[in-house]
C-alpha positions as CSV (number, residue, x, y, z in Angstrom):
1,M,96.7,182.2,135.6
2,A,95.1,179.6,133.3
3,D,92.8,180.7,130.5
4,I,89.2,181.1,131.7
5,L,87.9,181.7,128.2
6,Y,89.4,180.1,125.1
7,T,88.4,179.3,121.6
8,F,88.2,175.9,119.9
9,E,86.8,175.2,116.4
10,N,85.4,178.8,116.3
11,K,83.5,178.5,119.5
12,V,84.1,180.1,122.9
13,Y,84.7,177.7,125.8
14,L,84.6,178.5,129.6
15,N,87.2,176.8,131.9
16,L,85.9,177.1,135.4
17,T,87.8,174.5,137.4
18,N,90.2,171.6,137.1
19,A,88.3,169.5,139.7
20,C,86.7,166.3,138.4
21,P,85.5,163.1,140.2
22,C,86.5,160.9,137.2
23,R,89.7,159.7,135.8
24,C,88.6,158.7,132.3
25,K,91.2,156.6,130.4
26,F,90.7,158.7,127.3
27,C,90.7,162.1,129.0
28,I,92.2,164.9,126.9
29,R,93.9,166.4,129.9
30,Q,96.5,163.6,129.7
31,N,97.7,164.9,126.3
32,G,98.8,168.4,127.1
33,D,98.3,171.6,128.9
34,A,95.7,173.1,126.6
35,V,93.4,172.7,123.6
36,G,92.4,175.1,120.9
37,E,93.7,178.6,121.3
38,A,94.3,178.4,125.0
39,Q,97.8,178.7,126.4
40,T,97.2,176.6,129.5
41,L,94.0,175.3,131.1
42,W,95.6,174.3,134.4
43,F,94.9,176.6,137.3
44,E,98.1,176.7,139.5
45,A,96.7,177.7,142.9
46,H,92.9,177.8,142.8
47,S,89.8,177.8,140.6
48,P,88.8,181.3,139.5
49,S,86.4,183.3,141.6
50,F,83.2,184.7,140.0
51,D,84.8,188.1,139.9
52,E,87.7,186.7,137.9
53,I,85.4,184.9,135.6
54,K,83.2,188.0,135.1
55,A,86.3,190.2,134.4
56,A,87.4,187.6,131.7
57,I,84.0,187.7,130.2
58,D,83.8,191.5,130.2
59,A,87.2,191.7,128.5
60,W,86.2,189.2,125.7
61,D,84.8,190.3,122.4
62,F,81.9,187.9,121.6
63,T,81.1,189.6,118.3
64,S,82.5,186.8,116.2
65,Y,81.3,184.0,118.5
66,T,77.5,184.4,118.7
67,Q,76.6,180.8,117.9
68,E,77.2,179.2,121.3
69,V,79.3,179.5,124.5
70,V,80.3,176.1,125.8
71,F,81.1,175.4,129.5
72,C,83.9,172.9,129.2
73,G,87.5,173.1,130.3
74,Y,90.0,171.0,132.1
75,G,87.5,169.9,134.8
76,E,83.9,169.1,135.4
77,P,82.0,172.4,135.3
78,T,79.5,171.3,138.0
79,C,82.3,171.0,140.5
80,A,82.2,174.8,140.5
81,Y,78.5,174.8,140.9
82,E,77.7,178.3,142.2
83,N,80.1,179.9,139.8
84,L,78.6,177.8,137.0
85,L,75.1,179.2,137.7
86,K,76.2,182.8,138.3
87,T,78.3,182.7,135.1
88,A,75.5,181.2,133.0
89,A,73.0,183.8,134.3
90,Y,75.5,186.6,133.5
91,L,76.0,185.3,129.9
92,K,72.3,184.8,129.4
93,E,71.8,188.5,130.1
94,K,74.0,189.1,127.1
95,G,71.7,187.1,124.9
96,L,74.1,184.2,124.3
97,K,73.2,180.6,123.7
98,L,74.8,178.3,126.3
99,R,75.8,174.6,126.2
100,L,77.0,172.6,129.2
101,N,79.3,169.7,128.6
102,T,79.1,167.5,131.7
103,N,79.8,164.1,133.1
104,G,76.3,164.0,134.5
105,L,77.5,163.5,138.1
106,S,76.3,166.9,139.4
107,D,73.8,165.5,141.8
108,L,76.5,163.4,143.5
109,I,79.0,166.1,143.4
110,N,76.7,168.7,145.0
111,K,74.7,166.3,147.1
112,K,71.3,167.5,145.8
113,P,69.2,167.4,142.7
114,T,70.6,169.9,140.2
115,A,69.0,169.3,136.8
116,K,66.2,171.8,137.1
117,E,68.4,174.6,138.4
118,I,71.0,174.1,135.7
119,C,68.5,173.9,132.9
120,K,67.1,177.3,133.7
121,Y,70.1,178.8,132.1
122,F,71.3,176.4,129.4
123,D,70.0,175.8,125.9
124,T,71.8,172.5,125.5
125,V,73.1,170.0,128.0
126,S,75.6,167.4,126.6
127,V,76.0,164.4,129.0
128,S,79.0,162.1,128.7
129,L,77.4,158.6,128.8
130,N,80.7,156.9,127.7
131,A,79.6,153.3,128.4
132,P,76.4,151.1,128.3
133,T,76.6,149.7,131.9
134,A,77.7,150.7,135.3
135,E,80.4,148.1,135.4
136,K,81.9,149.3,132.1
137,Y,81.5,152.9,133.1
138,D,83.4,152.3,136.3
139,D,86.2,150.6,134.4
140,L,86.5,153.3,131.8
141,C,86.0,156.4,133.9
142,A,87.0,155.4,137.4
143,P,84.4,157.7,139.1
144,S,85.1,158.5,142.8
145,F,81.4,157.7,143.6
146,G,81.7,154.1,142.4
147,N,78.7,152.1,141.3
148,A,76.2,154.8,142.1
149,S,77.6,156.9,139.2
150,F,76.0,155.4,136.2
151,E,72.4,155.5,137.5
152,A,73.0,159.1,138.7
153,I,74.0,160.0,135.1
154,L,70.9,158.5,133.7
155,K,68.7,160.2,136.3
156,F,70.4,163.6,135.6
157,A,69.9,163.3,131.9
158,R,66.3,162.2,132.3
159,E,65.5,165.1,134.6
160,C,67.2,167.5,132.2
161,K,65.0,166.2,129.4
162,E,61.9,166.7,131.5
163,T,62.6,170.4,131.7
164,G,62.4,170.7,127.9
165,V,66.0,171.6,127.4
166,N,67.9,170.1,124.5
167,V,69.8,167.1,125.9
168,K,72.3,164.9,124.2
169,F,74.4,161.9,125.2
170,T,77.9,161.5,123.9
171,V,80.4,158.6,123.8
172,V,83.9,158.5,122.6
173,D,84.9,156.0,119.9
174,V,87.5,154.4,122.1
175,I,84.9,151.8,123.2
176,S,83.9,148.9,121.0
177,K,81.3,149.0,118.3
178,E,79.2,146.7,120.3
179,D,79.3,149.0,123.3
180,I,78.5,152.0,121.1
181,A,75.5,150.1,119.7
182,A,74.4,149.3,123.3
183,C,74.7,153.0,124.2
184,Q,72.7,153.9,121.2
185,K,69.9,151.4,122.3
186,L,69.9,152.9,125.8
187,A,69.8,156.5,124.5
188,D,67.0,155.6,122.1
189,E,65.0,154.0,125.0
190,M,65.4,157.3,126.9
191,G,64.5,159.4,123.9
192,I,67.8,161.3,124.0
193,P,70.0,161.6,120.9
194,L,73.5,160.1,121.0
195,R,76.6,161.6,119.4
196,V,79.7,159.5,118.9
197,R,82.8,161.6,119.3
198,T,86.1,160.9,117.6
199,Y,89.0,160.5,120.0
200,T,91.8,163.0,119.3
201,S,95.2,162.5,121.0
């Protein structure tokens, strides 16, 4: 079975699913079977059950990784919504800080508002903005939800911010400097910090 927990740059990451509604042109999944210390992040038959996730957590020594646990694997974590919430609640009981890396499409994926429920458990929510307009987002990320996606991302980020949780936008430096500047302007208008990530192949 694929790694459920793995380390990367001295942080623990949780790989809950390979499902994702996007096909981003820069997606790291195109470059290999794993990142960091993982052997493989591809689940052959099915996404792990909560019992399998819990067993992996119970077997893991978090002593050296107390800074932050990041929900980010070879899929969009909110595609495994119930397991995401159960796992986050279980880890919070252990006193760990949690970050969710997400494409921000959870409301469309789960067909309901999800920000408030998610933010009950996470200290930080990092939302992949990736582009400054719906048209450019569609071209870069090919979301299965089409034109509704970009506004859904902004709504999700806005509602996360309203809960008081630490929210961040990210873009990858595969887009133009002009588009990064436009993303920065949008983020500033929303009062959400933007981080520019360096693309690694």
